TIDODREN-995222 format. One record per residue (C-alpha): x, y, z negated; residue number from 1. Coordinates in Angstrom, 3 decimals. Layout:
N
<site east="X" north="Y" up="Z" seq="NUM"/>
...
***
This chain:
217
<site east="30.116" north="-12.292" up="19.159" seq="1"/>
<site east="26.446" north="-11.411" up="18.542" seq="2"/>
<site east="25.390" north="-7.796" up="18.347" seq="3"/>
<site east="23.466" north="-6.806" up="15.214" seq="4"/>
<site east="19.889" north="-5.888" up="16.087" seq="5"/>
<site east="18.645" north="-2.695" up="14.490" seq="6"/>
<site east="15.202" north="-2.815" up="12.816" seq="7"/>
<site east="12.531" north="-1.298" up="15.031" seq="8"/>
<site east="10.158" north="1.342" up="13.653" seq="9"/>
<site east="6.803" north="2.457" up="15.065" seq="10"/>
<site east="4.766" north="5.498" up="13.955" seq="11"/>
<site east="1.014" north="6.116" up="13.867" seq="12"/>
<site east="0.034" north="9.664" up="12.922" seq="13"/>
<site east="-2.333" north="12.133" up="14.565" seq="14"/>
<site east="-0.098" north="15.104" up="13.737" seq="15"/>
<site east="2.471" north="15.598" up="16.563" seq="16"/>
<site east="4.795" north="17.592" up="14.299" seq="17"/>
<site east="4.969" north="14.744" up="11.777" seq="18"/>
<site east="5.670" north="12.196" up="14.519" seq="19"/>
<site east="8.324" north="14.423" up="16.076" seq="20"/>
<site east="10.088" north="15.037" up="12.765" seq="21"/>
<site east="10.206" north="11.368" up="11.833" seq="22"/>
<site east="11.280" north="10.365" up="15.324" seq="23"/>
<site east="14.235" north="12.749" up="15.119" seq="24"/>
<site east="15.300" north="11.424" up="11.696" seq="25"/>
<site east="14.975" north="7.773" up="12.728" seq="26"/>
<site east="17.032" north="8.316" up="15.878" seq="27"/>
<site east="19.620" north="10.442" up="14.056" seq="28"/>
<site east="20.168" north="7.823" up="11.356" seq="29"/>
<site east="21.652" north="5.334" up="13.822" seq="30"/>
<site east="20.462" north="2.503" up="11.576" seq="31"/>
<site east="17.093" north="1.959" up="13.217" seq="32"/>
<site east="15.541" north="1.762" up="16.650" seq="33"/>
<site east="12.628" north="4.109" up="17.256" seq="34"/>
<site east="10.253" north="2.060" up="19.419" seq="35"/>
<site east="7.315" north="4.411" up="19.898" seq="36"/>
<site east="4.403" north="6.249" up="18.340" seq="37"/>
<site east="0.668" north="6.733" up="18.697" seq="38"/>
<site east="-2.027" north="9.044" up="17.377" seq="39"/>
<site east="-4.525" north="6.262" up="16.618" seq="40"/>
<site east="-4.496" north="2.678" up="15.385" seq="41"/>
<site east="-6.312" north="1.465" up="18.478" seq="42"/>
<site east="-3.674" north="2.989" up="20.761" seq="43"/>
<site east="-0.850" north="1.951" up="18.456" seq="44"/>
<site east="-1.952" north="-1.689" up="18.304" seq="45"/>
<site east="-1.775" north="-1.959" up="22.088" seq="46"/>
<site east="1.674" north="-0.401" up="22.201" seq="47"/>
<site east="3.013" north="-2.500" up="19.314" seq="48"/>
<site east="2.073" north="-5.684" up="21.162" seq="49"/>
<site east="4.930" north="-4.835" up="23.528" seq="50"/>
<site east="7.259" north="-2.980" up="21.129" seq="51"/>
<site east="7.099" north="-5.644" up="18.345" seq="52"/>
<site east="8.296" north="-3.337" up="15.516" seq="53"/>
<site east="9.698" north="-4.531" up="12.199" seq="54"/>
<site east="8.102" north="-1.623" up="10.348" seq="55"/>
<site east="4.995" north="0.459" up="10.914" seq="56"/>
<site east="4.717" north="3.887" up="9.283" seq="57"/>
<site east="1.046" north="4.833" up="9.347" seq="58"/>
<site east="-0.984" north="7.813" up="8.172" seq="59"/>
<site east="-3.974" north="7.045" up="5.934" seq="60"/>
<site east="-6.472" north="9.569" up="7.312" seq="61"/>
<site east="-6.548" north="9.553" up="11.091" seq="62"/>
<site east="-9.154" north="11.346" up="13.175" seq="63"/>
<site east="-11.694" north="8.505" up="13.365" seq="64"/>
<site east="-9.907" north="5.791" up="11.393" seq="65"/>
<site east="-8.724" north="4.934" up="7.886" seq="66"/>
<site east="-5.298" north="3.307" up="8.014" seq="67"/>
<site east="-5.748" north="1.376" up="4.774" seq="68"/>
<site east="-9.051" north="-0.147" up="5.845" seq="69"/>
<site east="-7.475" north="-1.253" up="9.121" seq="70"/>
<site east="-4.484" north="-2.871" up="7.401" seq="71"/>
<site east="-5.973" north="-6.373" up="7.347" seq="72"/>
<site east="-6.624" north="-6.411" up="11.092" seq="73"/>
<site east="-3.114" north="-5.052" up="11.750" seq="74"/>
<site east="-1.612" north="-7.783" up="9.546" seq="75"/>
<site east="-3.440" north="-10.485" up="11.501" seq="76"/>
<site east="-1.917" north="-9.232" up="14.751" seq="77"/>
<site east="1.572" north="-8.594" up="13.322" seq="78"/>
<site east="2.015" north="-10.843" up="10.242" seq="79"/>
<site east="5.775" north="-10.310" up="9.884" seq="80"/>
<site east="5.711" north="-6.527" up="10.193" seq="81"/>
<site east="6.179" north="-4.287" up="7.144" seq="82"/>
<site east="3.540" north="-1.577" up="6.725" seq="83"/>
<site east="4.071" north="1.706" up="4.883" seq="84"/>
<site east="1.531" north="4.498" up="4.498" seq="85"/>
<site east="2.800" north="8.063" up="4.781" seq="86"/>
<site east="0.128" north="10.414" up="3.493" seq="87"/>
<site east="-0.830" north="13.721" up="1.899" seq="88"/>
<site east="-3.250" north="11.955" up="-0.487" seq="89"/>
<site east="-2.143" north="11.920" up="-4.131" seq="90"/>
<site east="-5.505" north="10.471" up="-5.196" seq="91"/>
<site east="-5.134" north="7.271" up="-7.253" seq="92"/>
<site east="-8.055" north="5.686" up="-5.414" seq="93"/>
<site east="-6.110" north="5.713" up="-2.126" seq="94"/>
<site east="-3.019" north="4.281" up="-3.803" seq="95"/>
<site east="-4.996" north="1.527" up="-5.513" seq="96"/>
<site east="-6.733" north="0.686" up="-2.240" seq="97"/>
<site east="-3.369" north="0.478" up="-0.454" seq="98"/>
<site east="-1.950" north="-1.801" up="-3.134" seq="99"/>
<site east="-5.009" north="-4.036" up="-3.048" seq="100"/>
<site east="-4.795" north="-4.243" up="0.752" seq="101"/>
<site east="-1.172" north="-5.423" up="0.513" seq="102"/>
<site east="0.771" north="-2.404" up="1.751" seq="103"/>
<site east="4.559" north="-2.508" up="1.428" seq="104"/>
<site east="4.730" north="1.145" up="0.482" seq="105"/>
<site east="2.865" north="4.396" up="-0.103" seq="106"/>
<site east="4.949" north="7.512" up="0.576" seq="107"/>
<site east="3.876" north="11.121" up="0.178" seq="108"/>
<site east="4.421" north="13.563" up="3.042" seq="109"/>
<site east="5.502" north="16.104" up="0.454" seq="110"/>
<site east="8.593" north="13.980" up="-0.305" seq="111"/>
<site east="11.896" north="15.147" up="1.148" seq="112"/>
<site east="12.962" north="13.570" up="4.439" seq="113"/>
<site east="15.949" north="12.102" up="2.599" seq="114"/>
<site east="13.600" north="10.396" up="0.158" seq="115"/>
<site east="11.341" north="9.135" up="2.963" seq="116"/>
<site east="14.303" north="7.613" up="4.808" seq="117"/>
<site east="15.529" north="5.991" up="1.570" seq="118"/>
<site east="12.066" north="4.479" up="1.107" seq="119"/>
<site east="12.122" north="3.097" up="4.652" seq="120"/>
<site east="15.473" north="1.458" up="3.955" seq="121"/>
<site east="14.167" north="-0.106" up="0.736" seq="122"/>
<site east="11.090" north="-1.596" up="2.418" seq="123"/>
<site east="13.163" north="-3.038" up="5.262" seq="124"/>
<site east="15.378" north="-4.644" up="2.612" seq="125"/>
<site east="12.278" north="-6.454" up="1.280" seq="126"/>
<site east="11.465" north="-3.921" up="-1.413" seq="127"/>
<site east="8.214" north="-2.158" up="-2.289" seq="128"/>
<site east="7.847" north="1.620" up="-2.473" seq="129"/>
<site east="5.166" north="3.437" up="-4.470" seq="130"/>
<site east="4.990" north="6.849" up="-6.225" seq="131"/>
<site east="7.290" north="7.528" up="-9.169" seq="132"/>
<site east="5.266" north="6.502" up="-12.203" seq="133"/>
<site east="4.447" north="3.201" up="-10.465" seq="134"/>
<site east="7.708" north="2.436" up="-8.662" seq="135"/>
<site east="10.026" north="3.374" up="-11.526" seq="136"/>
<site east="8.364" north="1.147" up="-14.082" seq="137"/>
<site east="8.316" north="-2.612" up="-14.193" seq="138"/>
<site east="7.332" north="-5.363" up="-16.589" seq="139"/>
<site east="9.539" north="-8.430" up="-16.830" seq="140"/>
<site east="8.506" north="-11.396" up="-14.698" seq="141"/>
<site east="7.564" north="-13.532" up="-17.710" seq="142"/>
<site east="5.039" north="-10.913" up="-18.863" seq="143"/>
<site east="3.565" north="-10.544" up="-15.371" seq="144"/>
<site east="3.109" north="-14.306" up="-15.048" seq="145"/>
<site east="1.362" north="-14.323" up="-18.422" seq="146"/>
<site east="-0.913" north="-11.530" up="-17.206" seq="147"/>
<site east="-1.631" north="-13.497" up="-14.016" seq="148"/>
<site east="-2.895" north="-16.370" up="-16.159" seq="149"/>
<site east="-5.107" north="-13.970" up="-18.131" seq="150"/>
<site east="-6.545" north="-12.608" up="-14.877" seq="151"/>
<site east="-7.482" north="-16.158" up="-13.835" seq="152"/>
<site east="-9.452" north="-16.527" up="-17.078" seq="153"/>
<site east="-11.488" north="-13.326" up="-16.744" seq="154"/>
<site east="-15.218" north="-13.850" up="-16.554" seq="155"/>
<site east="-16.833" north="-13.769" up="-13.111" seq="156"/>
<site east="-18.237" north="-10.305" up="-13.770" seq="157"/>
<site east="-14.904" north="-8.994" up="-15.111" seq="158"/>
<site east="-13.167" north="-10.334" up="-12.000" seq="159"/>
<site east="-15.673" north="-8.479" up="-9.833" seq="160"/>
<site east="-15.148" north="-5.250" up="-11.772" seq="161"/>
<site east="-11.341" north="-5.644" up="-11.608" seq="162"/>
<site east="-11.563" north="-6.146" up="-7.854" seq="163"/>
<site east="-13.490" north="-2.889" up="-7.460" seq="164"/>
<site east="-11.132" north="-1.049" up="-9.825" seq="165"/>
<site east="-8.187" north="-2.236" up="-7.733" seq="166"/>
<site east="-9.825" north="-0.567" up="-4.729" seq="167"/>
<site east="-10.120" north="2.733" up="-6.553" seq="168"/>
<site east="-13.871" north="2.553" up="-7.173" seq="169"/>
<site east="-15.357" north="4.703" up="-9.938" seq="170"/>
<site east="-17.557" north="3.229" up="-12.690" seq="171"/>
<site east="-20.654" north="4.738" up="-11.066" seq="172"/>
<site east="-19.779" north="3.223" up="-7.682" seq="173"/>
<site east="-19.106" north="-0.187" up="-9.229" seq="174"/>
<site east="-22.432" north="-0.044" up="-11.046" seq="175"/>
<site east="-24.210" north="0.636" up="-7.744" seq="176"/>
<site east="-22.361" north="-2.203" up="-5.971" seq="177"/>
<site east="-23.085" north="-4.758" up="-8.701" seq="178"/>
<site east="-26.534" north="-3.387" up="-9.574" seq="179"/>
<site east="-25.521" north="-2.840" up="-13.197" seq="180"/>
<site east="-25.780" north="0.118" up="-15.537" seq="181"/>
<site east="-22.766" north="2.405" up="-15.813" seq="182"/>
<site east="-22.579" north="1.542" up="-19.517" seq="183"/>
<site east="-22.314" north="-2.185" up="-18.692" seq="184"/>
<site east="-19.512" north="-1.513" up="-16.205" seq="185"/>
<site east="-17.715" north="0.587" up="-18.818" seq="186"/>
<site east="-17.981" north="-2.335" up="-21.264" seq="187"/>
<site east="-16.511" north="-4.779" up="-18.717" seq="188"/>
<site east="-13.741" north="-2.295" up="-17.907" seq="189"/>
<site east="-12.896" north="-1.899" up="-21.612" seq="190"/>
<site east="-12.780" north="-5.697" up="-21.970" seq="191"/>
<site east="-10.427" north="-5.998" up="-18.974" seq="192"/>
<site east="-8.123" north="-3.302" up="-20.364" seq="193"/>
<site east="-8.051" north="-5.054" up="-23.742" seq="194"/>
<site east="-7.315" north="-8.489" up="-22.267" seq="195"/>
<site east="-4.571" north="-7.144" up="-19.975" seq="196"/>
<site east="-3.215" north="-4.885" up="-22.744" seq="197"/>
<site east="-3.349" north="-1.676" up="-20.694" seq="198"/>
<site east="-4.660" north="1.726" up="-21.770" seq="199"/>
<site east="-5.378" north="3.497" up="-18.486" seq="200"/>
<site east="-5.508" north="3.212" up="-14.686" seq="201"/>
<site east="-1.817" north="4.081" up="-14.264" seq="202"/>
<site east="-0.858" north="1.049" up="-16.347" seq="203"/>
<site east="-3.405" north="-1.132" up="-14.559" seq="204"/>
<site east="-1.991" north="-0.071" up="-11.197" seq="205"/>
<site east="1.515" north="-0.989" up="-12.349" seq="206"/>
<site east="0.200" north="-4.432" up="-13.242" seq="207"/>
<site east="-1.568" north="-4.787" up="-9.894" seq="208"/>
<site east="1.606" north="-3.849" up="-7.979" seq="209"/>
<site east="3.614" north="-6.542" up="-9.743" seq="210"/>
<site east="0.886" north="-9.154" up="-9.557" seq="211"/>
<site east="0.850" north="-8.548" up="-5.807" seq="212"/>
<site east="4.608" north="-9.169" up="-5.655" seq="213"/>
<site east="4.089" north="-12.627" up="-7.215" seq="214"/>
<site east="1.688" north="-13.543" up="-4.417" seq="215"/>
<site east="2.447" north="-11.399" up="-1.343" seq="216"/>
<site east="-0.100" north="-13.325" up="0.726" seq="217"/>
***
């Protein structure tokens, strides 16, 4: 009779207290195998090559690294591994950047440990975990597929603006990137909102989360 293998979890956080607290909870749960931790992505990547975790819990702001911006390189090394960001940042720009990068979850350090452990369980069961107003709202699949078709028909410039919006860029920053006036960017943004039938960035982020679920790659 085969023995059920427990999912392995690895932590990257430069705060020892955070790592210690999560390690204790993971071990105490009995449902998961704690397979190590590191204070940097560079160190963690080396260790994970041997540990082969099923889930990585990573801080966003490390001493000399940004976890979200390193996500793509981590994915290339560990394509099957789930990646969740555990952070103090409530800023929408970080959340949008994490979604755009393809994170499996974005959990706040201010959440209770019970909530954090429940989020870990959900991600390991092939779910996605994002803050309340995003995670607790969903459009039906038919609507999302219709929106996906609309996105394909956006103009080239609108697609560029949407891409920057999905990364949390402000109108001024987008204008600088595309060498446009802020007023022109605002016009493209208004057109995107109208075509996608959203009124604000919260609604757009909900759409982006679900569009990502249609095409996880």
